[in-house]
N, C-alpha and C positions, 0 to 999 in steps of 0.2 A: 313313098306313103307319107303321111300325114306327121306319123311321129317320126319316120327320120329326117323331115325336115327341122324340125320341132329341135331334133337333137342338134344337127349341125349349126344351126343358130346362134347358138348360147351362147355366151359369152363364158370365156376360160376364167374358171376362180386360180389367181394366183395364190402363191403361199403366202405365207407373214414373211418370209425373207426380199420374196419377191417385191412383197408390200414396200418394205423400208429401204430395199437398195434399188427399186427403180427411180429415178428422174423424174419429178412432178415440172410440166410445163407450165411457166407461166407465162403471162401477159408481159410485153416488152414495156417497163417504163417510159413515158415521153422527156423527152429532150425540157420543156417546162418543169413537172414535176422533180426532177430531178436536181434542176435547177434553184427550186424554191425550198427542197429539202435540204439541199447544200447550203441554206441561210438560216433555216428555223434550224439547224445543231447549234447552232450558238445562242440560241433564245433563252434565258431564264424559263424554268419548268413550271415557275413559279405565275408567269403571262399567261394570260387565259385567251387562247387561238381557238377557233371556228371556221372549219375549212366550209364553203360552202358550196353545195350542190344541191341545182332541184333544174331534173329535167322539163318541168311542166313552164319555170319563167326563162327568160333567156335575160343575161347582163349582170346578173349582181356581182361583186367582185369577188375571185376568188378564195379571199381570207379574211375573217374580221379579226383584229385584236385590241382587246381589255386590257388595260392594265389602271394602277390606282390613278393617274392625269387625267387621261383621255382615253378613246378608243379610237380603231383606224381598218379601214376598210384598205385591202390591197389588192389591185390587178396584177398579178403576174405574168408575164411571156417573157419567148426567147425568141433568140435571135441571130440570124447568121447574117455575119454584118458583109456590107457589100466592099470587094476590094478597093471601088477606088474613093480617094479621100473626101471627092466633091459629092458623090452618090447619097442622093439622101436615103436615109434610113426610116422603114416603113415600122411599126410597132405591131402593127395587124391587130387593133382591134377592130372589132365586130361592131355594124353599128347599133345593135342593144347595148353592146357594152361601153359603148361611144356614150350614149345618151345616156344611161346609167350613173356613169361615172361624171357624168357634168351636172347633172340634175342634184346628186348628193353634194356636190363640191360647192354647185349654186346655191344648198341650204345651209351650209358652212360644214359640213361636218369634213371629219380628215379623212380625206383620200388620197390615193396614191398609185400612179402605174409603174412598174417594177419593171423594167425590162434588162434581160440577162443574159450573155453571150460566155463563151467559153475564158473569157478573161476576167469578168466580171460581172458588174452593173450598173445603171443607170436609174438614179430615182427623179420621178417624172412627180410634182405636187401642183398647187395651184390650179390646175387644167392645162399645165404646160405640155404635157401631152399630147397636144392639138398641134403645137406649134412645130415646123418642121425640121428637123435636125442632120443635118450633114454626118457623115463618115466618123469624118475627120473631128465636128465636137463631141461625137459619142464619144470618142474615144478617149476627151480631154474629161470628162465626166466621169470616166469609170473609176469604181470603189469596189475594192475588193468584197465577199460576200460578209465575213468579220463584220464591217464595216456597215455595211447590209442591216443587220442585225442589230448590231448598235447602235442605227440609229433609229431604227425599230421601238427601241427598247426607250431611247431618248427621249420619242414622241408619246410611248404609252405611259412609259413609268417616271418619266420624268428625271 
C-alpha cells in the first residue's frame, strides 16, 4: 500500500549520540588551497586580504591584499615539477587568467603569480610568468613559504 511505501522510504532519525559521533564527510582540499593557506598563516592578521571568487567572471587573480603601502593581486598555482632539469615548467594559467593578470600589470597594478610545489614556491612578477622556465631554473628560484609571506608583507606594508 501507499502508506507502507511511505513508511519504508522515510529516513531513519539519528540519536543525539549518533549525531555527535558520526564523522562528517568533507570535500577534499585541493593542493593549491593547501599551499596558499600554508603561506597565509605567516601573514599578520592586520594585512587585509580578500579571496576572489566569481563563478560568472573568469580570470581575476585568486587573492587581493591591501596594506598600508600598497595593494597586490596574487594568482596562486600548484605544480608537480617535472623530473628532468631541462624540461619546461608549465604554470597552468588559463587563457582568461593570462589576459587578466597581463592587463592589470600593464595598468601598473601590483600583480604576481606564485607557483608552489612541495618544496616551496617561486614568485613571478612584472609579467615574468610569460617567460618559459625550466625545472632547473624553477628549483634555483624556490623560496620557502615563510619567505613568500614575508615578501607579500614587505610589498604591501612596507
